[in-house]
Structures are given as structure tokens and as C-alpha cells.
LUMPAMI-479359 format. One record per atom (N, C-alpha, C): x, y, z; residue number from 0; atom name. Coordinates in steps of 0.2 Angstrom, whole numbers, plus 5000, padded with zeros to 4 digits. Layout:
// LUMPAMI-479359
<node c1="X" c2="Y" c3="Z" nr="NUM" atom="CA"/>
...
This chain:
// LUMPAMI-479359
<node c1="4930" c2="5010" c3="4968" nr="0" atom="N"/>
<node c1="4922" c2="5007" c3="4969" nr="0" atom="CA"/>
<node c1="4919" c2="5011" c3="4963" nr="0" atom="C"/>
<node c1="4914" c2="5007" c3="4959" nr="1" atom="N"/>
<node c1="4911" c2="5012" c3="4954" nr="1" atom="CA"/>
<node c1="4906" c2="5018" c3="4955" nr="1" atom="C"/>
<node c1="4906" c2="5022" c3="4951" nr="2" atom="N"/>
<node c1="4901" c2="5028" c3="4954" nr="2" atom="CA"/>
<node c1="4895" c2="5028" c3="4949" nr="2" atom="C"/>
<node c1="4891" c2="5029" c3="4951" nr="3" atom="N"/>
<node c1="4885" c2="5030" c3="4949" nr="3" atom="CA"/>
<node c1="4880" c2="5036" c3="4950" nr="3" atom="C"/>
<node c1="4877" c2="5039" c3="4944" nr="4" atom="N"/>
<node c1="4875" c2="5044" c3="4945" nr="4" atom="CA"/>
<node c1="4870" c2="5046" c3="4941" nr="4" atom="C"/>
<node c1="4862" c2="5048" c3="4943" nr="5" atom="N"/>
<node c1="4856" c2="5049" c3="4939" nr="5" atom="CA"/>
<node c1="4857" c2="5056" c3="4935" nr="5" atom="C"/>
<node c1="4851" c2="5056" c3="4932" nr="6" atom="N"/>
<node c1="4854" c2="5064" c3="4927" nr="6" atom="CA"/>
<node c1="4846" c2="5067" c3="4931" nr="6" atom="C"/>
<node c1="4849" c2="5075" c3="4931" nr="7" atom="N"/>
<node c1="4842" c2="5078" c3="4932" nr="7" atom="CA"/>
<node c1="4836" c2="5077" c3="4932" nr="7" atom="C"/>
<node c1="4835" c2="5075" c3="4926" nr="8" atom="N"/>
<node c1="4828" c2="5074" c3="4923" nr="8" atom="CA"/>
<node c1="4825" c2="5070" c3="4929" nr="8" atom="C"/>
<node c1="4828" c2="5063" c3="4929" nr="9" atom="N"/>
<node c1="4826" c2="5058" c3="4935" nr="9" atom="CA"/>
<node c1="4826" c2="5060" c3="4943" nr="9" atom="C"/>
<node c1="4830" c2="5065" c3="4944" nr="10" atom="N"/>
<node c1="4830" c2="5066" c3="4950" nr="10" atom="CA"/>
<node c1="4826" c2="5073" c3="4952" nr="10" atom="C"/>
<node c1="4822" c2="5073" c3="4946" nr="11" atom="N"/>
<node c1="4816" c2="5077" c3="4950" nr="11" atom="CA"/>
<node c1="4812" c2="5074" c3="4952" nr="11" atom="C"/>
<node c1="4812" c2="5069" c3="4951" nr="12" atom="N"/>
<node c1="4806" c2="5065" c3="4953" nr="12" atom="CA"/>
<node c1="4807" c2="5061" c3="4960" nr="12" atom="C"/>
<node c1="4815" c2="5058" c3="4961" nr="13" atom="N"/>
<node c1="4817" c2="5056" c3="4965" nr="13" atom="CA"/>
<node c1="4824" c2="5058" c3="4966" nr="13" atom="C"/>
<node c1="4825" c2="5063" c3="4973" nr="14" atom="N"/>
<node c1="4832" c2="5065" c3="4975" nr="14" atom="CA"/>
<node c1="4837" c2="5058" c3="4975" nr="14" atom="C"/>
<node c1="4844" c2="5057" c3="4973" nr="15" atom="N"/>
<node c1="4847" c2="5053" c3="4974" nr="15" atom="CA"/>
<node c1="4854" c2="5055" c3="4971" nr="15" atom="C"/>
<node c1="4857" c2="5057" c3="4975" nr="16" atom="N"/>
<node c1="4865" c2="5062" c3="4974" nr="16" atom="CA"/>
<node c1="4869" c2="5055" c3="4972" nr="16" atom="C"/>
<node c1="4874" c2="5058" c3="4968" nr="17" atom="N"/>
<node c1="4880" c2="5053" c3="4965" nr="17" atom="CA"/>
<node c1="4882" c2="5046" c3="4971" nr="17" atom="C"/>
<node c1="4883" c2="5042" c3="4968" nr="18" atom="N"/>
<node c1="4888" c2="5037" c3="4974" nr="18" atom="CA"/>
<node c1="4892" c2="5034" c3="4972" nr="18" atom="C"/>
<node c1="4896" c2="5033" c3="4975" nr="19" atom="N"/>
<node c1="4903" c2="5027" c3="4975" nr="19" atom="CA"/>
<node c1="4899" c2="5020" c3="4978" nr="19" atom="C"/>
<node c1="4899" c2="5015" c3="4974" nr="20" atom="N"/>
<node c1="4895" c2="5008" c3="4977" nr="20" atom="CA"/>
<node c1="4902" c2="5004" c3="4976" nr="20" atom="C"/>
<node c1="4899" c2="4998" c3="4981" nr="21" atom="N"/>
<node c1="4905" c2="4992" c3="4980" nr="21" atom="CA"/>
<node c1="4901" c2="4988" c3="4976" nr="21" atom="C"/>
<node c1="4902" c2="4987" c3="4970" nr="22" atom="N"/>
<node c1="4898" c2="4982" c3="4967" nr="22" atom="CA"/>
<node c1="4902" c2="4979" c3="4960" nr="22" atom="C"/>
<node c1="4901" c2="4973" c3="4959" nr="23" atom="N"/>
<node c1="4906" c2="4969" c3="4952" nr="23" atom="CA"/>
<node c1="4901" c2="4969" c3="4946" nr="23" atom="C"/>
<node c1="4895" c2="4971" c3="4946" nr="24" atom="N"/>
<node c1="4892" c2="4971" c3="4940" nr="24" atom="CA"/>
<node c1="4887" c2="4979" c3="4939" nr="24" atom="C"/>
<node c1="4883" c2="4979" c3="4934" nr="25" atom="N"/>
<node c1="4880" c2="4984" c3="4934" nr="25" atom="CA"/>
<node c1="4874" c2="4982" c3="4937" nr="25" atom="C"/>
<node c1="4871" c2="4978" c3="4937" nr="26" atom="N"/>
<node c1="4865" c2="4974" c3="4942" nr="26" atom="CA"/>
<node c1="4866" c2="4980" c3="4949" nr="26" atom="C"/>
<node c1="4871" c2="4976" c3="4953" nr="27" atom="N"/>
<node c1="4875" c2="4976" c3="4957" nr="27" atom="CA"/>
<node c1="4874" c2="4983" c3="4961" nr="27" atom="C"/>
<node c1="4877" c2="4986" c3="4956" nr="28" atom="N"/>
<node c1="4878" c2="4995" c3="4957" nr="28" atom="CA"/>
<node c1="4870" c2="4997" c3="4955" nr="28" atom="C"/>
<node c1="4867" c2="4997" c3="4952" nr="29" atom="N"/>
<node c1="4860" c2="4999" c3="4953" nr="29" atom="CA"/>
<node c1="4856" c2="4997" c3="4959" nr="29" atom="C"/>
<node c1="4856" c2="4992" c3="4961" nr="30" atom="N"/>
<node c1="4853" c2="4988" c3="4967" nr="30" atom="CA"/>
<node c1="4856" c2="4992" c3="4971" nr="30" atom="C"/>
<node c1="4862" c2="4994" c3="4973" nr="31" atom="N"/>
<node c1="4866" c2="4997" c3="4979" nr="31" atom="CA"/>
<node c1="4864" c2="5004" c3="4978" nr="31" atom="C"/>
<node c1="4863" c2="5007" c3="4973" nr="32" atom="N"/>
<node c1="4861" c2="5014" c3="4972" nr="32" atom="CA"/>
<node c1="4854" c2="5017" c3="4973" nr="32" atom="C"/>
<node c1="4849" c2="5011" c3="4972" nr="33" atom="N"/>
<node c1="4842" c2="5010" c3="4975" nr="33" atom="CA"/>
<node c1="4841" c2="5011" c3="4982" nr="33" atom="C"/>
<node c1="4845" c2="5009" c3="4986" nr="34" atom="N"/>
<node c1="4845" c2="5008" c3="4993" nr="34" atom="CA"/>
<node c1="4844" c2="5014" c3="4996" nr="34" atom="C"/>
<node c1="4849" c2="5020" c3="4992" nr="35" atom="N"/>
<node c1="4849" c2="5025" c3="4995" nr="35" atom="CA"/>
<node c1="4841" c2="5029" c3="4995" nr="35" atom="C"/>
<node c1="4839" c2="5027" c3="4986" nr="36" atom="N"/>
<node c1="4831" c2="5031" c3="4984" nr="36" atom="CA"/>
<node c1="4828" c2="5025" c3="4982" nr="36" atom="C"/>
<node c1="4826" c2="5021" c3="4986" nr="37" atom="N"/>
<node c1="4821" c2="5015" c3="4982" nr="37" atom="CA"/>
<node c1="4816" c2="5016" c3="4978" nr="37" atom="C"/>
<node c1="4814" c2="5022" c3="4978" nr="38" atom="N"/>
<node c1="4808" c2="5024" c3="4973" nr="38" atom="CA"/>
<node c1="4811" c2="5025" c3="4966" nr="38" atom="C"/>
<node c1="4817" c2="5027" c3="4967" nr="39" atom="N"/>
<node c1="4822" c2="5026" c3="4958" nr="39" atom="CA"/>
<node c1="4820" c2="5021" c3="4955" nr="39" atom="C"/>
<node c1="4821" c2="5016" c3="4959" nr="40" atom="N"/>
<node c1="4819" c2="5007" c3="4955" nr="40" atom="CA"/>
<node c1="4814" c2="5007" c3="4951" nr="40" atom="C"/>
<node c1="4810" c2="5010" c3="4953" nr="41" atom="N"/>
<node c1="4802" c2="5010" c3="4948" nr="41" atom="CA"/>
<node c1="4803" c2="5015" c3="4941" nr="41" atom="C"/>
<node c1="4807" c2="5019" c3="4942" nr="42" atom="N"/>
<node c1="4807" c2="5024" c3="4937" nr="42" atom="CA"/>
<node c1="4813" c2="5023" c3="4931" nr="42" atom="C"/>
<node c1="4818" c2="5017" c3="4932" nr="43" atom="N"/>
<node c1="4822" c2="5016" c3="4931" nr="43" atom="CA"/>
<node c1="4822" c2="5006" c3="4926" nr="43" atom="C"/>
<node c1="4818" c2="5004" c3="4932" nr="44" atom="N"/>
<node c1="4817" c2="4996" c3="4930" nr="44" atom="CA"/>
<node c1="4811" c2="4994" c3="4929" nr="44" atom="C"/>
<node c1="4809" c2="4990" c3="4926" nr="45" atom="N"/>
<node c1="4803" c2="4987" c3="4923" nr="45" atom="CA"/>
<node c1="4801" c2="4982" c3="4930" nr="45" atom="C"/>
<node c1="4795" c2="4979" c3="4930" nr="46" atom="N"/>
<node c1="4794" c2="4974" c3="4934" nr="46" atom="CA"/>
<node c1="4799" c2="4966" c3="4933" nr="46" atom="C"/>
<node c1="4801" c2="4966" c3="4927" nr="47" atom="N"/>
<node c1="4807" c2="4961" c3="4925" nr="47" atom="CA"/>
<node c1="4811" c2="4963" c3="4926" nr="47" atom="C"/>
<node c1="4814" c2="4967" c3="4929" nr="48" atom="N"/>
<node c1="4821" c2="4971" c3="4931" nr="48" atom="CA"/>
<node c1="4825" c2="4972" c3="4925" nr="48" atom="C"/>
<node c1="4822" c2="4974" c3="4920" nr="49" atom="N"/>
<node c1="4826" c2="4976" c3="4914" nr="49" atom="CA"/>
<node c1="4825" c2="4984" c3="4915" nr="49" atom="C"/>
<node c1="4829" c2="4986" c3="4911" nr="50" atom="N"/>
<node c1="4830" c2="4996" c3="4910" nr="50" atom="CA"/>
<node c1="4823" c2="4996" c3="4906" nr="50" atom="C"/>
<node c1="4818" c2="5000" c3="4909" nr="51" atom="N"/>
<node c1="4814" c2="5003" c3="4905" nr="51" atom="CA"/>
<node c1="4815" c2="5007" c3="4899" nr="51" atom="C"/>
<node c1="4811" c2="5007" c3="4895" nr="52" atom="N"/>
<node c1="4812" c2="5009" c3="4887" nr="52" atom="CA"/>
<node c1="4814" c2="5017" c3="4887" nr="52" atom="C"/>
<node c1="4811" c2="5020" c3="4891" nr="53" atom="N"/>
<node c1="4813" c2="5028" c3="4890" nr="53" atom="CA"/>
<node c1="4819" c2="5028" c3="4895" nr="53" atom="C"/>
<node c1="4824" c2="5024" c3="4897" nr="54" atom="N"/>
<node c1="4827" c2="5025" c3="4902" nr="54" atom="CA"/>
<node c1="4836" c2="5022" c3="4897" nr="54" atom="C"/>
<node c1="4841" c2="5028" c3="4897" nr="55" atom="N"/>
<node c1="4846" c2="5024" c3="4895" nr="55" atom="CA"/>
<node c1="4850" c2="5023" c3="4901" nr="55" atom="C"/>
<node c1="4855" c2="5017" c3="4900" nr="56" atom="N"/>
<node c1="4860" c2="5017" c3="4905" nr="56" atom="CA"/>
<node c1="4868" c2="5016" c3="4902" nr="56" atom="C"/>
<node c1="4872" c2="5022" c3="4902" nr="57" atom="N"/>
<node c1="4879" c2="5022" c3="4902" nr="57" atom="CA"/>
<node c1="4885" c2="5018" c3="4903" nr="57" atom="C"/>
<node c1="4890" c2="5015" c3="4903" nr="58" atom="N"/>
<node c1="4894" c2="5013" c3="4907" nr="58" atom="CA"/>
<node c1="4901" c2="5017" c3="4903" nr="58" atom="C"/>
<node c1="4905" c2="5021" c3="4905" nr="59" atom="N"/>
<node c1="4908" c2="5025" c3="4903" nr="59" atom="CA"/>
<node c1="4907" c2="5027" c3="4898" nr="59" atom="C"/>
<node c1="4904" c2="5031" c3="4896" nr="60" atom="N"/>
<node c1="4900" c2="5036" c3="4891" nr="60" atom="CA"/>
<node c1="4897" c2="5031" c3="4885" nr="60" atom="C"/>
<node c1="4896" c2="5023" c3="4887" nr="61" atom="N"/>
<node c1="4894" c2="5020" c3="4882" nr="61" atom="CA"/>
<node c1="4887" c2="5016" c3="4884" nr="61" atom="C"/>
<node c1="4882" c2="5016" c3="4880" nr="62" atom="N"/>
<node c1="4876" c2="5014" c3="4881" nr="62" atom="CA"/>
<node c1="4876" c2="5007" c3="4883" nr="62" atom="C"/>
<node c1="4873" c2="5004" c3="4886" nr="63" atom="N"/>
<node c1="4872" c2="4998" c3="4887" nr="63" atom="CA"/>
<node c1="4866" c2="4994" c3="4881" nr="63" atom="C"/>
<node c1="4867" c2="4989" c3="4877" nr="64" atom="N"/>
<node c1="4863" c2="4987" c3="4872" nr="64" atom="CA"/>
<node c1="4859" c2="4983" c3="4874" nr="64" atom="C"/>
<node c1="4859" c2="4978" c3="4879" nr="65" atom="N"/>
<node c1="4856" c2="4975" c3="4882" nr="65" atom="CA"/>
<node c1="4851" c2="4977" c3="4888" nr="65" atom="C"/>
<node c1="4845" c2="4980" c3="4888" nr="66" atom="N"/>
<node c1="4840" c2="4982" c3="4894" nr="66" atom="CA"/>
<node c1="4839" c2="4976" c3="4899" nr="66" atom="C"/>
<node c1="4839" c2="4969" c3="4897" nr="67" atom="N"/>
<node c1="4839" c2="4965" c3="4900" nr="67" atom="CA"/>
<node c1="4845" c2="4962" c3="4905" nr="67" atom="C"/>
<node c1="4849" c2="4961" c3="4902" nr="68" atom="N"/>
<node c1="4856" c2="4956" c3="4906" nr="68" atom="CA"/>
<node c1="4861" c2="4964" c3="4908" nr="68" atom="C"/>
<node c1="4859" c2="4965" c3="4915" nr="69" atom="N"/>
<node c1="4862" c2="4969" c3="4918" nr="69" atom="CA"/>
<node c1="4867" c2="4967" c3="4922" nr="69" atom="C"/>
<node c1="4871" c2="4961" c3="4919" nr="70" atom="N"/>
<node c1="4877" c2="4959" c3="4923" nr="70" atom="CA"/>
<node c1="4882" c2="4961" c3="4919" nr="70" atom="C"/>
<node c1="4884" c2="4966" c3="4918" nr="71" atom="N"/>
<node c1="4890" c2="4969" c3="4915" nr="71" atom="CA"/>
<node c1="4893" c2="4969" c3="4920" nr="71" atom="C"/>
<node c1="4900" c2="4967" c3="4919" nr="72" atom="N"/>
<node c1="4907" c2="4967" c3="4924" nr="72" atom="CA"/>
<node c1="4908" c2="4976" c3="4926" nr="72" atom="C"/>
<node c1="4909" c2="4977" c3="4931" nr="73" atom="N"/>
<node c1="4912" c2="4985" c3="4933" nr="73" atom="CA"/>
<node c1="4918" c2="4985" c3="4935" nr="73" atom="C"/>
<node c1="4923" c2="4989" c3="4934" nr="74" atom="N"/>
<node c1="4928" c2="4988" c3="4938" nr="74" atom="CA"/>
<node c1="4928" c2="4995" c3="4943" nr="74" atom="C"/>
<node c1="4932" c2="4995" c3="4947" nr="75" atom="N"/>
<node c1="4933" c2="5000" c3="4952" nr="75" atom="CA"/>
<node c1="4930" c2="5007" c3="4949" nr="75" atom="C"/>
<node c1="4934" c2="5008" c3="4943" nr="76" atom="N"/>
<node c1="4934" c2="5017" c3="4941" nr="76" atom="CA"/>
<node c1="4929" c2="5017" c3="4935" nr="76" atom="C"/>
<node c1="4925" c2="5014" c3="4936" nr="77" atom="N"/>
<node c1="4919" c2="5014" c3="4931" nr="77" atom="CA"/>
<node c1="4916" c2="5019" c3="4933" nr="77" atom="C"/>
<node c1="4912" c2="5022" c3="4926" nr="78" atom="N"/>
<node c1="4905" c2="5028" c3="4930" nr="78" atom="CA"/>
<node c1="4900" c2="5024" c3="4925" nr="78" atom="C"/>
<node c1="4893" c2="5026" c3="4929" nr="79" atom="N"/>
<node c1="4888" c2="5023" c3="4925" nr="79" atom="CA"/>
<node c1="4883" c2="5029" c3="4929" nr="79" atom="C"/>
<node c1="4880" c2="5030" c3="4922" nr="80" atom="N"/>
<node c1="4876" c2="5037" c3="4922" nr="80" atom="CA"/>
<node c1="4869" c2="5034" c3="4919" nr="80" atom="C"/>
<node c1="4865" c2="5036" c3="4922" nr="81" atom="N"/>
<node c1="4857" c2="5034" c3="4921" nr="81" atom="CA"/>
<node c1="4853" c2="5040" c3="4919" nr="81" atom="C"/>
<node c1="4850" c2="5041" c3="4912" nr="82" atom="N"/>
<node c1="4847" c2="5048" c3="4911" nr="82" atom="CA"/>
<node c1="4841" c2="5044" c3="4906" nr="82" atom="C"/>
<node c1="4836" c2="5049" c3="4907" nr="83" atom="N"/>
<node c1="4830" c2="5049" c3="4904" nr="83" atom="CA"/>
<node c1="4831" c2="5051" c3="4896" nr="83" atom="C"/>
<node c1="4829" c2="5044" c3="4893" nr="84" atom="N"/>
<node c1="4829" c2="5045" c3="4887" nr="84" atom="CA"/>
<node c1="4824" c2="5049" c3="4883" nr="84" atom="C"/>
<node c1="4826" c2="5052" c3="4876" nr="85" atom="N"/>
<node c1="4821" c2="5056" c3="4873" nr="85" atom="CA"/>
<node c1="4819" c2="5052" c3="4868" nr="85" atom="C"/>
<node c1="4811" c2="5053" c3="4868" nr="86" atom="N"/>
<node c1="4809" c2="5050" c3="4861" nr="86" atom="CA"/>
<node c1="4805" c2="5053" c3="4859" nr="86" atom="C"/>
<node c1="4802" c2="5052" c3="4851" nr="87" atom="N"/>
<node c1="4799" c2="5056" c3="4848" nr="87" atom="CA"/>
<node c1="4800" c2="5060" c3="4841" nr="87" atom="C"/>
<node c1="4795" c2="5062" c3="4839" nr="88" atom="N"/>
<node c1="4799" c2="5064" c3="4832" nr="88" atom="CA"/>
<node c1="4797" c2="5072" c3="4831" nr="88" atom="C"/>
């Protein structure tokens, strides 16, 4: 089962421990992880279900390029990491 983890910067708002989730896509993996911490959804996804501008999602250390298309296939050994992206100059 894929492993989903939220960075400490997000967990300070909503505690959500790392999880193994039964999911075949990134969208399913995030949805299942939000079951354990429903408030986290608001921090990660916007009203249309896309990844928010100041959040980055990685699958096996590779950042997803399309914030709206979360139907990225996942294998049982994949690792998903959700972090708060840094912006500014």
C-alpha cells in the first residue's frame, strides 16, 4: 500500500501521522489520508480539488507537475510526501 506523509509544517496546523493507504491513484491516496484528518484537506486542496499554490506533492521524491490532475497511478511501494512550498524572494 502507498505511504502518505505530511510535512511537519502542515502537521502543526492539523496532526496527521504517516499512513499506509489502500489506493491506486494519488487522488485516492489523499482522500483516504484526509479520512484520518479531515481538516487537512482544506490546507492541501482548493475548492476545485486541485493542490493549493503553496503546497507541493511529491511521489517518490518527484514533484507532481499538474496540480489539478491527481489521477496519477500509484504502486503499492510508492511514497507520497505533501509539503508546504516556500515562496517569495
